[in-house]
LOPAMAR-351808 format. One record per residue: x, y, z of N, C-alpha, C in turn; residue number from 1. Coordinates in nm, 4 decimals, padded with zeros to 6 digits, m for minus. Atoms other than C-alpha are relative to their C-alpha. Layout:
REC        nxx        nyy        nzz       caxx       cayy       cazz        cxx        cyy        czz   num
REC          X          Y          Z          X          Y          Z          X          Y          Z   NUM
...
***
This chain:
REC        nxx        nyy        nzz       caxx       cayy       cazz        cxx        cyy        czz   num
REC   m00.1164   m00.0416    00.0915   m01.9705    01.2179    00.7850   m00.0167    00.1099   m00.0453     1
REC   m00.0012   m00.1439    00.0562   m01.8938    01.5526    00.6462    00.0021   m00.0048   m00.1590     2
REC    00.0414   m00.0016    00.1174   m01.9921    01.6417    00.3145    00.1845    00.0019   m00.0859     3
REC   m00.1458    00.0156    00.0414   m01.5653    01.6709    00.2244    00.0194   m00.1496   m00.0019     4
REC   m00.0555    00.1361    00.0133   m01.5276    01.3183    00.3561   m00.0810   m00.0809   m00.1271     5
REC    00.1206    00.0825    00.1329   m01.8140    01.2098    00.1164    00.0844   m00.0008   m00.1544     6
REC   m00.0845    00.0041    00.1284   m01.6524    01.3772   m00.1594    00.1401   m00.0686   m00.0215     7
REC   m00.1674    00.0870    00.0009   m01.2787    01.2125   m00.1026   m00.1020   m00.1449    00.0390     8
REC    00.0310    00.1757   m00.0010   m01.4571    00.8568   m00.0470   m00.0523    00.0072   m00.1362     9
REC    00.0415    00.0561    00.1547   m01.6452    00.8927   m00.4210    00.1424    00.0205   m00.0594    10
REC   m00.1505    00.0020    00.0859   m01.2835    01.0532   m00.5396    00.0634   m00.1194    00.0143    11
REC   m00.0086    00.1487   m00.0704   m01.1331    00.6982   m00.3315   m00.0564   m00.1138   m00.1167    12
REC    00.0692    00.1324    00.0940   m01.4059    00.4868   m00.5468    00.0787    00.0056   m00.1301    13
REC   m00.0040   m00.0555    00.1568   m01.2915    00.6318   m00.8635    00.1830   m00.0366   m00.0305    14
REC   m00.1773    00.0377   m00.0460   m00.8789    00.6227   m00.7633   m00.0033   m00.1608   m00.0009    15
REC   m00.0438    00.1396   m00.0548   m00.9106    00.2591   m00.6284   m00.0842   m00.0755   m00.1375    16
REC    00.0297    00.0612    00.1421   m01.1058    00.1402   m00.9988    00.1811    00.0147   m00.0539    17
REC   m00.1438   m00.0012    00.0695   m00.7461    00.2853   m01.1263    00.1152   m00.0972    00.0827    18
REC   m00.1248    00.1113   m00.0465   m00.5374    00.0923   m00.8668   m00.0278   m00.1304   m00.0745    19
REC    00.0005    00.1360   m00.0182   m00.7116   m00.2028   m00.9539    00.0740   m00.0639   m00.1608    20
REC   m00.0221   m00.0470    00.1649   m00.5905   m00.1110   m01.3457    00.2063   m00.0401    00.0627    21
REC   m00.1323   m00.0033   m00.0087   m00.1954   m00.0792   m01.1828   m00.0149   m00.1287    00.0575    22
REC   m00.0488    00.1336   m00.0618   m00.2231   m00.4032   m00.9458    00.0419   m00.0932   m00.1135    23
REC   m00.0465    00.1095    00.1180   m00.2592   m00.6039   m01.2478    00.0643    00.0411   m00.1236    24
REC   m00.0926   m00.0533    00.1017   m00.0734   m00.4459   m01.4901    00.1308    00.0442    00.0602    25
REC   m00.1444   m00.0543   m00.0709    00.2457   m00.3107   m01.2934    00.0937   m00.0860    00.0311    26
REC   m00.1086    00.1449   m00.0206    00.3784   m00.6561   m01.1850   m00.0084   m00.0581   m00.1229    27
REC   m00.0127    00.0676    00.1351    00.3393   m00.7871   m01.5355    00.0699    00.1364   m00.1215    28
REC   m00.0569   m00.0287    00.1090    00.5383   m00.4970   m01.6855   m00.1194    00.0672   m00.1198    29
REC    00.1045   m00.0430    00.1347    00.2190   m00.3616   m01.9160   m00.0286    00.1640    00.0399    30
REC    00.0415   m00.1838   m00.0221    00.0885    00.0071   m01.9573   m00.1216   m00.0194    00.0643    31
REC    00.1329    00.0049   m00.0470   m00.1721    00.1382   m01.7443   m00.0846    00.1007   m00.0567    32
REC    00.0772   m00.1152    00.0962   m00.2831    00.3751   m02.0129   m00.0496   m00.0422   m00.0976    33
REC    00.0388    00.0523    00.1024   m00.3174    00.1455   m02.2857    00.0175   m00.1337   m00.0086    34
REC    00.1681   m00.0681    00.0471   m00.5276   m00.0362   m02.4056   m00.0940   m00.0046    00.1142    35
REC    00.0640   m00.0458   m00.0992   m00.8198    00.0548   m02.1977   m00.0315   m00.0902    00.0590    36
REC    00.0313    00.1359   m00.0532   m00.9950   m00.1785   m01.9705   m00.0952   m00.0671   m00.0468    37
REC    00.0448    00.0926    00.0477   m01.1069   m00.4720   m02.0773   m00.0127   m00.1321    00.0191    38
REC    00.0451    00.1107   m00.0761   m01.2321   m00.8369   m01.9920    00.1647   m00.0856   m00.0604    39
REC   m00.1489    00.0717    00.0303   m00.8622   m01.0505   m01.9650   m00.0393   m00.1483   m00.0889    40
REC    00.0294    00.1335    00.0182   m01.0613   m01.3545   m02.0759   m00.0280    00.0388   m00.1426    41
REC    00.0512    00.0010    00.1453   m01.2135   m01.2739   m02.4308    00.0226    00.1270   m00.0760    42
REC   m00.0705   m00.1238    00.0600   m01.0574   m00.9033   m02.4834   m00.1115    00.0928   m00.0460    43
REC    00.0382   m00.1142    00.0498   m01.3585   m00.6839   m02.5315   m00.0032    00.1204    00.0816    44
REC   m00.0086   m00.1290   m00.0715   m01.3462   m00.3366   m02.4033   m00.1257   m00.0209    00.1451    45
REC    00.1238   m00.0487   m00.1729   m01.5589   m00.2618   m02.0343   m00.0352    00.0964   m00.0658    46
REC    00.0403   m00.1616    00.0088   m01.8113    00.0339   m02.1383    00.0257    00.0374    00.1377    47
REC   m00.0438   m00.0935   m00.1188   m01.7714    00.3147   m01.9161   m00.1318   m00.0366    00.1172    48
REC    00.1079    00.0443   m00.0744   m02.1488    00.1819   m01.7789    00.0327   m00.1178    00.0598    49
REC   m00.0525    00.0867   m00.0507   m01.9904   m00.1364   m01.6862    00.0972    00.0293    00.0872    50
REC   m00.1873   m00.0365   m00.0642   m01.6845   m00.0006   m01.5218   m00.0431    00.1343    00.1757    51
REC    00.0280   m00.0939   m00.0942   m01.8852    00.2095   m01.2281    00.0915   m00.0458    00.1355    52
REC   m00.0745    00.0583   m00.1374   m01.6707    00.1131   m00.8912   m00.0927   m00.0882    00.0631    53
REC    00.0937    00.0660   m00.0585   m01.8428   m00.1325   m00.7004   m00.1198   m00.0551   m00.0323    54
REC    00.1647    00.0348    00.0492   m02.1982   m00.0879   m00.8379    00.0001   m00.1075   m00.1274    55
REC   m00.0376    00.1114    00.1373   m02.1026   m00.2465   m01.1838    00.0372   m00.1406    00.0470    56
REC   m00.0429    00.1436   m00.0227   m01.9207   m00.5764   m01.0258   m00.1698   m00.0398    00.0541    57
REC    00.0961    00.0695   m00.0474   m02.2456   m00.6488   m00.8475   m00.1358   m00.0005   m00.0848    58
REC    00.1225   m00.0135    00.0939   m02.5190   m00.5186   m01.1136    00.0411   m00.1274   m00.0856    59
REC   m00.0489    00.1479    00.0568   m02.3159   m00.7928   m01.3339    00.0335   m00.0905    00.0518    60
REC    00.0009    00.1469   m00.0655   m02.3061   m01.0488   m01.0596    00.1575   m00.0238   m00.0434    61
REC   m00.1517    00.0816    00.0324   m01.8942   m01.0297   m01.1270    00.0475   m00.0793   m00.0684    62
REC   m00.0370    00.0718    00.1011   m01.9141   m01.1651   m01.4713    00.0048    00.1015   m00.1241    63
REC    00.0138   m00.0263    00.1687   m01.8206   m01.0423   m01.8180   m00.1362   m00.0208   m00.0611    64
REC    00.1348    00.0069    00.0850   m02.1267   m00.9061   m02.0067    00.0287   m00.0776   m00.1268    65
REC   m00.0276    00.0491    00.1238   m01.9807   m01.0414   m02.3240    00.0232   m00.1807   m00.0034    66
REC   m00.0203    00.1555    00.0035   m01.8468   m01.4142   m02.2326   m00.0213   m00.0456    00.1261    67
REC    00.0508   m00.0020   m00.0680   m01.9407   m01.3931   m01.9195    00.0547   m00.0837    00.1386    68
REC   m00.1178    00.0580   m00.0709   m01.5948   m01.5205   m01.7474   m00.0557    00.0811    00.1439    69
REC    00.0377   m00.0559   m00.1176   m01.6028   m01.4276   m01.3903    00.1424    00.1147    00.0305    70
REC   m00.1072   m00.0896   m00.0628   m01.3861   m01.1392   m01.2265    00.0514    00.0191    00.1278    71
REC   m00.0565    00.0689   m00.1299   m01.1829   m01.1562   m00.9275   m00.0789    00.1538    00.0815    72
REC    00.0518   m00.0485   m00.1731   m01.3414   m01.0563   m00.5580    00.0881    00.1434    00.0022    73
REC   m00.0764   m00.1481   m00.0256   m01.0552   m00.7772   m00.5828   m00.0612    00.1305   m00.0229    74
REC    00.0502   m00.1448    00.0098   m01.2041   m00.5208   m00.7480   m00.0629    00.0655    00.0204    75
REC    00.0566   m00.0990   m00.0604   m01.4833   m00.4276   m00.5873    00.0497    00.0287    00.1640    76
REC   m00.0636    00.0006   m00.0854   m01.2882   m00.5019   m00.2768    00.1114    00.1146    00.0204    77
REC   m00.1192   m00.1055    00.0433   m00.9917   m00.2359   m00.3673   m00.1162    00.1465   m00.0249    78
REC    00.0995   m00.0807    00.0441   m01.2531   m00.0068   m00.4945   m00.0608    00.0867    00.1330    79
REC    00.0592   m00.0343   m00.1203   m01.4401   m00.0084   m00.1752    00.0978    00.0387    00.1460    80
REC   m00.1123   m00.0488   m00.0723   m01.1294    00.0226    00.0605    00.0766    00.0981   m00.0333    81
REC   m00.0247   m00.1072    00.0611   m00.9914    00.2942   m00.1397   m00.0963    00.1263    00.0284    82
REC    00.1086   m00.1205   m00.0005   m01.3108    00.5078   m00.1001   m00.0289   m00.0167    00.1667    83
REC    00.0361    00.0312   m00.2010   m01.3558    00.4065    00.3161    00.1608    00.0742    00.0366    84
REC   m00.0613   m00.0212   m00.0411   m00.9870    00.4892    00.3690    00.0150    00.1630   m00.0461    85
REC   m00.0198   m00.1463    00.0418   m00.9824    00.8224    00.1412   m00.1335    00.0702    00.0933    86
REC    00.1081   m00.1191   m00.0608   m01.3206    00.9480    00.3008    00.0716   m00.0147    00.1887    87
REC   m00.0247   m00.0101   m00.1640   m01.1304    00.8347    00.6861    00.0755    00.0757    00.0000    88
REC   m00.1426   m00.0851   m00.0509   m00.8128    01.0468    00.6130   m00.0605    00.1413    00.0025    89
REC   m00.0041   m00.1644   m00.0533   m01.0418    01.3963    00.5484   m00.0565   m00.0127    00.1333    90
REC    00.0547   m00.0028   m00.1164   m01.2359    01.2642    00.8555    00.1274    00.0401    00.1051    91
REC   m00.0819    00.0101   m00.0744   m00.9331    01.2316    01.0382    00.0954    00.1298    00.0404    92
REC   m00.0796   m00.1604    00.0130   m00.7362    01.5630    00.9108   m00.0800    00.1044   m00.0440    93
REC    00.0409   m00.1142    00.0737   m00.9471    01.7717    00.7367   m00.0061    00.0092   m00.1278    94
REC   m00.0384    00.0014    00.1476   m00.9636    01.8632    00.3811    00.1461    00.1034    00.0100    95
REC   m00.1423   m00.0822    00.0035   m00.5920    01.9628    00.4034    00.0929   m00.0802   m00.0243    96
REC   m00.1294    00.1031    00.0706   m00.2532    01.8429    00.2912    00.0067   m00.1287    00.0676    97
REC   m00.0196    00.1093   m00.0591   m00.2168    01.6201    00.5638   m00.1378   m00.1232   m00.0144    98
REC    00.1080    00.0907    00.0956   m00.5583    01.4200    00.4245    00.0486   m00.0464   m00.1010    99
REC   m00.0206    00.1249    00.1000   m00.4349    01.3696    00.1232    00.1468   m00.0996   m00.0076   100
REC   m00.1213    00.0605   m00.0301   m00.0796    01.2568    00.2582   m00.0359   m00.1569    00.0848   101
REC    00.0478    00.1491   m00.0871   m00.2736    00.9847    00.4641   m00.0663   m00.0852   m00.1445   102
REC    00.0608    00.0792    00.1105   m00.4993    00.9319    00.1335    00.0615   m00.0812   m00.1051   103
REC   m00.1003    00.0697    00.1180   m00.1912    00.8689   m00.0802    00.0466   m00.1428    00.0394   104
REC   m00.0946    00.1526   m00.0749    00.0076    00.6403    00.1694   m00.1073   m00.0991   m00.0051   105
REC    00.0895    00.0980    00.0060   m00.3479    00.4375    00.1875   m00.0306   m00.0654   m00.1342   106
REC   m00.0138    00.0694    00.0858   m00.3463    00.3934   m00.1489    00.0693   m00.0896   m00.0786   107
REC   m00.0968    00.0613   m00.0345   m00.0215    00.2802   m00.1712    00.0048   m00.1224    00.0271   108
REC    00.0305    00.1114   m00.0630   m00.0568    00.0524    00.0575   m00.0860   m00.1144   m00.0373   109
REC    00.0881    00.0963    00.0459   m00.3448   m00.1149   m00.0794    00.0234   m00.0853   m00.1316   110
REC   m00.0688    00.0637    00.0783   m00.2010   m00.1404   m00.3808    00.1105   m00.1204   m00.0156   111
REC   m00.1041    00.0977   m00.0454    00.1160   m00.3242   m00.2278   m00.0804   m00.0999    00.0267   112
REC    00.0747    00.0919   m00.0685   m00.1039   m00.5349   m00.0165   m00.0528   m00.1469   m00.1172   113
REC    00.0544    00.0978    00.1192   m00.3160   m00.7133   m00.3128    00.1021   m00.0375   m00.1583   114
REC   m00.0939    00.0130    00.0802   m00.0056   m00.6883   m00.5597    00.0960   m00.1422    00.0357   115
REC   m00.0422    00.0834   m00.0446    00.1568   m00.8942   m00.3168   m00.0609   m00.1405    00.0377   116
REC    00.1249    00.1102    00.0359   m00.1317   m01.1311   m00.2711    00.0172   m00.0818   m00.0993   117
REC   m00.0247    00.0483    00.1110   m00.1461   m01.2123   m00.6285    00.1144   m00.0111   m00.0507   118
REC   m00.1018   m00.0211    00.0479    00.1793   m01.1732   m00.7615    00.1240   m00.0409    00.1241   119
REC   m00.1195   m00.0333   m00.0815    00.4481   m01.1849   m00.4644    00.0894    00.1098   m00.0397   120
REC   m00.0855   m00.0789    00.0523    00.5697   m00.8980   m00.6564   m00.0591    00.1173    00.0763   121
REC    00.0084   m00.1488   m00.0711    00.6203   m00.5210   m00.5247    00.0253    00.0926   m00.1317   122
REC   m00.0574   m00.0728    00.0708    00.6112   m00.3091   m00.7909    00.0787    00.1508    00.0184   123
REC   m00.0985   m00.1476   m00.0313    00.8714   m00.0012   m00.8089   m00.0789    00.1218   m00.0023   124
REC    00.0573   m00.1070    00.0008    00.6143    00.2166   m00.9295   m00.1031    00.0578    00.1431   125
REC    00.0927   m00.0025   m00.1325    00.4160    00.1768   m00.5967    00.1380    00.0101    00.1243   126
REC   m00.1074   m00.0393   m00.1096    00.7626    00.1620   m00.3680    00.0722    00.0782   m00.0120   127
REC   m00.0874   m00.0681   m00.0027    01.0032    00.3731   m00.5329   m00.0545    00.1461   m00.0149   128
REC    00.1046   m00.1050   m00.0154    00.7354    00.5880   m00.6489   m00.0551    00.0611    00.1216   129
REC    00.0448   m00.0055   m00.1442    00.5838    00.6004   m00.3223    00.0727    00.0871    00.1298   130
REC   m00.0902   m00.0799   m00.0436    00.9394    00.7229   m00.1682    00.0078    00.1223   m00.0206   131
REC   m00.0003   m00.1445    00.0429    00.9450    01.0113   m00.3827   m00.1253    00.0883    00.0279   132
REC    00.1566   m00.0441   m00.0631    00.5817    01.0921   m00.2896   m00.0033    00.0412    00.1860   133
REC   m00.0118   m00.0114   m00.1966    00.6388    01.0313    00.0919    00.0870    00.1057    00.0567   134
REC   m00.0757   m00.0974    00.0069    00.9099    01.2716    00.0771   m00.0459    00.1417   m00.0312   135
REC    00.0632   m00.1302    00.0693    00.7384    01.5513   m00.1208   m00.1064    00.0184    00.1459   136
REC    00.1143   m00.0549   m00.0658    00.4256    01.5357    00.1122    00.0943   m00.0050    00.1426   137
REC   m00.0428   m00.0356   m00.1443    00.6569    01.5451    00.4296    00.0236    00.1520    00.0154   138
REC   m00.0100   m00.1736   m00.0289    00.7112    01.8995    00.3531   m00.1047    00.0814   m00.0866   139
REC    00.0990   m00.0687    00.0102    00.3967    01.9807    00.2095   m00.1015   m00.0090    00.1215   140
REC    00.0846    00.0249   m00.1102    00.2372    01.8350    00.5593    00.1037   m00.0278    00.0760   141
REC   m00.0992    00.0465   m00.0796    00.5129    01.8397    00.7856   m00.0220   m00.0768    00.1431   142
REC    00.0575    00.0296   m00.1341    00.4675    01.6182    01.0802    00.1621    00.0391    00.1225   143
REC   m00.0929   m00.0359   m00.1542    00.6315    01.7220    01.4827    00.1226   m00.1410    00.0241   144
REC   m00.0430    00.0858   m00.0440    00.8812    01.5342    01.6160    00.1027   m00.0838   m00.0687   145
REC   m00.0857    00.0523    00.1276    01.1432    01.3168    01.4952    00.1940    00.0440    00.0908   146
REC   m00.1655   m00.0463   m00.0659    01.5908    01.3731    01.5299    00.0161    00.0915   m00.0780   147
REC   m00.0427   m00.1444    00.0009    01.5543    01.6662    01.3449   m00.0055    00.0920    00.1032   148
REC    00.0381   m00.1401   m00.1266    01.4251    01.8674    01.6530    00.2113   m00.0273    00.0541   149
REC   m00.1095   m00.0241   m00.0645    01.7988    01.7441    01.7917    00.1518    00.0356   m00.1090   150
REC   m00.1029   m00.0530    00.0924    02.0112    01.7831    01.4633   m00.0223    00.1106   m00.0646   151
REC    00.0486   m00.1477    00.0412    01.8072    02.0783    01.3224   m00.0789    00.0889    00.0773   152
REC    00.0733   m00.0906   m00.0241    01.7046    02.2842    01.5980   m00.0017    00.1231   m00.0620   153
REC    00.0417   m00.1241    00.0386    01.4852    02.6220    01.5179    00.0351    00.0320   m00.1509   154
REC    00.0422   m00.0334    00.1080    01.4745    02.5281    01.1478   m00.1304   m00.0395   m00.0184   155
REC    00.1509    00.0198    00.0508    01.1724    02.5433    00.9479   m00.0569   m00.0974   m00.0050   156
REC    00.0672    00.1554   m00.0366    00.9362    02.2549    01.0393   m00.0451   m00.0435   m00.2159   157
REC   m00.0122    00.0858    00.1767    00.9310    02.1813    00.6154    00.1315   m00.0840    00.0050   158
REC   m00.1379    00.0722    00.0147    01.2874    02.0954    00.6431    00.0559   m00.0886    00.0820   159
REC    00.0166    00.1320   m00.0933    01.2722    01.9240    00.9659   m00.0481   m00.1332   m00.0511   160
REC    00.0786    00.0946    00.0379    01.0047    01.7110    00.8337    00.0894   m00.0578   m00.1206   161
REC   m00.0717    00.0177    00.0852    01.2158    01.6731    00.5254    00.0977   m00.1148    00.0295   162
REC   m00.1420    00.0691   m00.0254    01.5264    01.5388    00.6834   m00.0563   m00.1453    00.0638   163
REC    00.0644    00.1191   m00.0927    01.2875    01.2964    00.9160   m00.0056   m00.1059   m00.1079   164
REC    00.0631    00.0999    00.0671    01.1558    01.1435    00.6170    00.0711   m00.0426   m00.0878   165
REC   m00.0654    00.0873    00.0883    01.4520    01.0886    00.3933    00.0982   m00.0664    00.0942   166
REC   m00.0735    00.0753   m00.1028    01.6677    00.9827    00.7268   m00.0887   m00.1659    00.0081   167
REC    00.0489    00.1184   m00.0072    01.3912    00.7393    00.8134   m00.0239   m00.1105   m00.0938   168
REC    00.0646    00.1026    00.0831    01.3288    00.5933    00.4855    00.1629   m00.0849   m00.0347   169
REC   m00.1094    00.0571    00.0056    01.7173    00.5353    00.4554    00.0379   m00.1040    00.0952   170
REC   m00.0628    00.0638   m00.1191    01.7778    00.4078    00.8123   m00.0956   m00.1464    00.0103   171
REC    00.0750    00.1523   m00.0450    01.4505    00.1392    00.8262    00.0428   m00.0955   m00.1321   172
REC    00.0011    00.0901    00.1182    01.5032    00.0063    00.4896    00.2042   m00.0391   m00.0273   173
REC   m00.1332    00.0301   m00.0462    01.9075   m00.0335    00.5812    00.0042   m00.1055    00.0895   174
REC    00.0192    00.0675   m00.1119    01.8194   m00.1953    00.8740   m00.0693   m00.1508   m00.0311   175
REC    00.0790    00.1470    00.0190    01.5479   m00.4899    00.7172    00.1101   m00.0350   m00.1181   176
REC   m00.0736    00.0866    00.0908    01.7935   m00.5363    00.4414    00.1292   m00.0635    00.0389   177
REC   m00.0714    00.0292   m00.0447    02.0699   m00.5982    00.6920   m00.0269   m00.1242    00.1092   178
REC    00.0401    00.1540   m00.1029    01.8527   m00.8653    00.8785   m00.0369   m00.0927   m00.0884   179
REC    00.0064    00.0962    00.0698    01.8024   m01.0100    00.5690    00.0973   m00.0654   m00.0276   180
REC   m00.1054    00.0488    00.0491    02.1137   m01.0458    00.4593    00.0664   m00.1335    00.1056   181
REC   m00.0225    00.0869   m00.1194    02.1719   m01.2223    00.8084   m00.0503   m00.1380    00.0222   182
REC    00.0816    00.1489    00.0373    01.8911   m01.4856    00.7721    00.0376   m00.0598   m00.1053   183
REC   m00.0140    00.0951    00.0768    01.9990   m01.5661    00.4494    00.1542   m00.1000    00.0221   184
REC   m00.1138    00.0585   m00.0366    02.3454   m01.6518    00.5756    00.0133   m00.1023    00.0929   185
REC    00.0134    00.0904   m00.1205    02.2322   m01.7990    00.8877   m00.1200   m00.1584   m00.0609   186
REC    00.0861    00.1009    00.0290    01.9216   m02.0069    00.7112    00.0594   m00.0833   m00.1362   187
REC   m00.0662   m00.0122    00.1353    02.1201   m02.0361    00.3549   m00.1307    00.0113   m00.1239   188
REC    00.1146    00.0299    00.1262    01.7995   m01.9466    00.1754   m00.0522    00.1583    00.0402   189
REC    00.0190   m00.1055    00.0237    01.6586   m01.6034    00.0943   m00.1097    00.0305    00.1110   190
REC    00.1517   m00.0375   m00.0944    01.3698   m01.4455    00.3622   m00.0374    00.0990   m00.0177   191
REC    00.0916   m00.1091    00.0595    01.2847   m01.1214    00.2537    00.0837    00.0316   m00.1470   192
REC    00.0354   m00.0346    00.2129    01.2718   m00.9974   m00.1658    00.0869    00.1698    00.0427   193
REC   m00.0584   m00.1198   m00.0025    01.4503   m00.6269   m00.2179   m00.1403    00.0818    00.0258   194
REC    00.1478   m00.1355    00.0018    01.0783   m00.4796   m00.2627   m00.0477   m00.0126    00.1355   195
REC    00.0627   m00.0354   m00.1325    01.0025   m00.5634    00.0947    00.1255    00.1127    00.0543   196
REC   m00.0951   m00.1029   m00.0616    01.3116   m00.3345    00.1497   m00.0358    00.1298   m00.0541   197
REC    00.0405   m00.1154    00.0882    01.1781   m00.0876   m00.0954   m00.1212    00.0654    00.0976   198
REC    00.1264   m00.0039   m00.0690    00.8402   m00.1309    00.0656    00.0207    00.1269    00.1678   199
REC   m00.0474   m00.0483   m00.1379    00.9939   m00.0290    00.4343    00.0145    00.1594   m00.0023   200
REC   m00.0542   m00.1635    00.0476    01.1475    00.2873    00.2605   m00.0987    00.0735    00.0082   201
REC    00.1437   m00.0915    00.0163    00.8067    00.3972    00.1536   m00.0605    00.0411    00.0951   202
REC    00.1009   m00.0107   m00.1194    00.6405    00.3603    00.4788    00.0865    00.0753    00.0795   203
REC   m00.0940   m00.1235   m00.1103    00.9655    00.5461    00.6751   m00.0183    00.1108   m00.0584   204
REC    00.0134   m00.1661    00.0391    00.9034    00.8428    00.4287   m00.0929    00.0259    00.0050   205
REC    00.1176   m00.0573   m00.0272    00.5373    00.8872    00.4708    00.0005    00.0094    00.1722   206
REC    00.0859    00.0368   m00.1477    00.5135    00.7719    00.8588    00.0994    00.0381    00.0882   207
REC   m00.0883   m00.0571   m00.0646    00.8659    00.8913    01.0274    00.0573   m00.1479    00.0964   208
REC   m00.0939    00.1185   m00.0721    01.1040    00.6354    01.2540   m00.1318   m00.0590    00.0705   209
REC    00.0652    00.0805   m00.0622    00.8746    00.5603    01.5350   m00.1003   m00.0732   m00.0904   210
REC    00.1396    00.0923    00.0552    00.5362    00.4415    01.3494    00.0651   m00.0991   m00.0942   211
REC   m00.0217    00.1155    00.1025    00.7553    00.2786    01.1044    00.0160   m00.1107    00.0530   212
REC   m00.0181    00.1335   m00.0853    00.9172    00.0496    01.3745   m00.0856   m00.0584    00.0271   213
REC    00.1271    00.0711   m00.0235    00.5890   m00.0321    01.4990   m00.0769   m00.0891   m00.0999   214
REC    00.0623    00.0838    00.1195    00.4679   m00.0821    01.1561    00.0543   m00.1574   m00.0508   215
REC   m00.0332    00.1327    00.0229    00.7177   m00.3446    01.0978   m00.0164   m00.1056    00.1040   216
REC    00.0397    00.1014   m00.1139    00.6854   m00.5180    01.4550   m00.1154   m00.0288   m00.0296   217
REC    00.1214    00.0426   m00.0215    00.3353   m00.5187    01.4223   m00.0518   m00.0894   m00.1629   218
REC    00.0145    00.0693    00.0921    00.3590   m00.6594    01.0684    00.0743   m00.1301   m00.0266   219
REC   m00.0866    00.1257   m00.0368    00.6230   m00.9378    01.1354   m00.1038   m00.0907    00.1067   220
REC    00.0946    00.0959   m00.0950    00.3848   m01.0578    01.4430   m00.1289   m00.0223   m00.0434   221
REC    00.0845    00.0787    00.0986    00.1054   m01.0535    01.2136   m00.0024   m00.1208   m00.0590   222
REC   m00.0457    00.1066    00.0872    00.2526   m01.2350    00.9450    00.0266   m00.1344    00.1018   223
REC   m00.0245    00.1263   m00.0436    00.3760   m01.4875    01.1895   m00.1070   m00.0540    00.0849   224
REC    00.1073    00.0818   m00.0690    00.0352   m01.5483    01.3711   m00.0754   m00.0771   m00.0951   225
REC    00.1028    00.0387    00.0859   m00.1857   m01.5374    01.0741    00.0668   m00.1078   m00.1156   226
REC   m00.0520    00.0597    00.0994    00.0622   m01.6477    00.8341    00.0425   m00.1479    00.0259   227
REC   m00.0032    00.1264   m00.0906    00.1874   m01.9593    01.0536   m00.1225   m00.0865    00.0011   228
REC    00.1393    00.0632   m00.0300   m00.1792   m02.0531    01.1325   m00.0319   m00.0305   m00.1072   229
REC    00.0964    00.0332    00.1342   m00.2722   m02.0555    00.7275    00.0733   m00.1306   m00.0297   230
REC   m00.0666    00.0700    00.0156    00.0476   m02.2813    00.6901   m00.0613   m00.1355    00.0807   231
REC    00.0024    00.1229   m00.0665   m00.0242   m02.5251    00.9782   m00.1845   m00.0689   m00.0638   232
REC    00.1321    00.0592    00.0651   m00.4228   m02.5281    00.8617   m00.0354   m00.0186   m00.1646   233
REC    00.0265    00.0304    00.1105   m00.3687   m02.5580    00.4981    00.1120   m00.1239   m00.0537   234
REC   m00.1211    00.1421    00.0125   m00.0581   m02.8359    00.5482    00.0636    00.0327   m00.0866   235
REC   m00.0934   m00.0567    00.1181    00.1670   m02.5906    00.3314    00.1342   m00.0694    00.0604   236
REC   m00.1396    00.0088   m00.0476    00.5529   m02.7008    00.3702    00.0284    00.1525    00.0154   237
REC   m00.0722   m00.1819   m00.0567    00.6962   m02.3903    00.6063    00.1106   m00.0174   m00.0725   238
REC   m00.1415   m00.0532    00.0183    01.0206   m02.4220    00.4646    00.0232    00.0328   m00.1266   239
REC   m00.0250   m00.0429    00.1569    00.9448   m02.3597    00.1071   m00.1110    00.0890   m00.0393   240
REC    00.1168   m00.1377    00.0282    00.5849   m02.1135    00.1323    00.0667    00.0830    00.0750   241
REC   m00.0478   m00.1210   m00.0229    00.6723   m01.7823    00.0570   m00.1398    00.0841    00.0711   242
REC    00.0883   m00.1070   m00.0854    00.4518   m01.5670    00.3200   m00.0036    00.1339   m00.0996   243
REC    00.0032   m00.1438    00.0424    00.3104   m01.2246    00.1669    00.0264    00.0770    00.0876   244
REC   m00.0490   m00.1083   m00.1320    00.5385   m01.0369    00.4161   m00.0771    00.1511    00.0040   245
REC    00.0233   m00.1460    00.0098    00.4592   m00.6995    00.2536   m00.1745    00.0079   m00.0167   246
REC    00.1569   m00.0413   m00.0312    00.0597   m00.7352    00.2817   m00.0116   m00.0079    00.1226   247
REC    00.0127   m00.0619   m00.1055    00.1027   m00.7713    00.6450    00.0767    00.1093    00.0370   248
REC   m00.0520   m00.0966   m00.0082    00.3315   m00.5354    00.6036   m00.0529    00.1661   m00.0266   249
REC    00.0946   m00.0946    00.0367    00.0654   m00.3034    00.4396   m00.1309    00.0288    00.1044   250
REC    00.1227   m00.0384   m00.0727   m00.2333   m00.3560    00.6858    00.0901    00.0278    00.1582   251
REC   m00.0184   m00.0584   m00.1315   m00.0373   m00.2982    00.9939    00.0590    00.1456   m00.0557   252
REC   m00.0201   m00.1344    00.0148    00.0888    00.0107    00.8070   m00.1040    00.1352    00.0142   253
REC    00.1680   m00.0726    00.0385   m00.2787    00.1303    00.7345   m00.0529    00.0304    00.1594   254
REC    00.0458   m00.0659   m00.1206   m00.3520    00.0825    01.1130    00.0728    00.0950    00.0652   255
REC   m00.0946   m00.1122   m00.0753   m00.0530    00.2834    01.2672   m00.0443    00.1331   m00.0552   256
REC   m00.0045   m00.0989    00.0630   m00.1174    00.5399    01.0222   m00.1021    00.0600    00.0303   257
REC    00.1289   m00.0567   m00.0047   m00.4988    00.5658    01.0566   m00.0318   m00.0611    00.1491   258
REC    00.0287   m00.0043   m00.1233   m00.5068    00.4336    01.4461    00.1292    00.0362    00.0442   259
REC   m00.1254   m00.0170   m00.0578   m00.2000    00.5937    01.5797    00.0009    00.0217    00.1622   260
REC    00.0001   m00.0054   m00.1282   m00.3191    00.5668    01.9330   m00.0849   m00.1236    00.0667   261
***
């Protein structure tokens, strides 16, 4: 691993710690700026030396220093995953805007995966904010290919990439929304939430058309196999149990983005 990748991984650990705050607070409409990190059981502030990513969790054996309440396994998992994906982004693309784009995408996907697992909510800060960020990154780190080669031949690469990003976000989300409407009318119950539609738009803004379609296909397949397997083993009611579709979509998005071939 290169020095740049190590630095990126360490930076990812820090942003993973902040991501944990976002995962907990944004679905509950709480500020991520105030109050500072604290134990949700006793309310005591968490000191800086107890807030070192990954390390503090294991040194404290996953418990609060003051009341000994157990902290969720999500905290070190999110921090570690964010660090690993940030390092992987630099290994794949070097210290470039393309690596920053990959890292930002991973940060958003990890946040959505765990927010969906815990609350079945997909905060707009992740989805709508991610759409804007994806479109901005499309200009800073242009991706070749896409419909723009036929619609805007000879245009500047950043402009072509910007068009592809915006088009894919709109097309993918509109298509998924239409599928959800058809499903609800046929089955007379909601199959997709609007948060899923916004998440697909965000994925489209970052990845482009073909990778986004692959993500939706892979996420649906993963959800069918793993989700239905879980329902069967846990003996839950398949007609009423709400699968965390966004979590499967997020896992598929990470796989497509970091293992494109």
